[in-house]
C-alpha positions, 0 to 999 in steps of 0.5 A: 520527483522521478528518481521516489518513484523510482524508489517506489517501484522497486518497493513495490516488485520486493513486496510482490515478490517477497516469499514471508508471511504477514498479519492479515494487517498488514497485508492492509496497510500494505494494499492500503497506502498500495492504493491510494500511492497509484489511485489516479482519480481521488480515493479509491472504494474497493468493490462490494459486496453484501456481507462482504467481510474482506470489503470491510476490511480493506474499505478501512483500511483505505479508510485510514489513509485518505488522509494522505498525498500520494507522495506520502502514502508512497514514503510510508508504503518505501517504509514499510517495505524497508521495515519488514522487508529489507532496504530498497537497491538504488 
């Protein structure tokens, strides 16, 4: 588990530091998987402002990953980083 968490943290660092530009749907998927993988108290709901389209997209992305366990969300996040950014160093 510790090794997997370490790989997740490395994947997060790679995603945070990349200069690559991604389409909004990919960014939202990264966001939702990260939030699901790191939320401590269950399902994360971002604060919303009435009529805030950005929050609506975030909530929609979160709903799509709500049935994943934290471990599954970490694994999928790692897979996304490897698919879109590159191999995660050991």
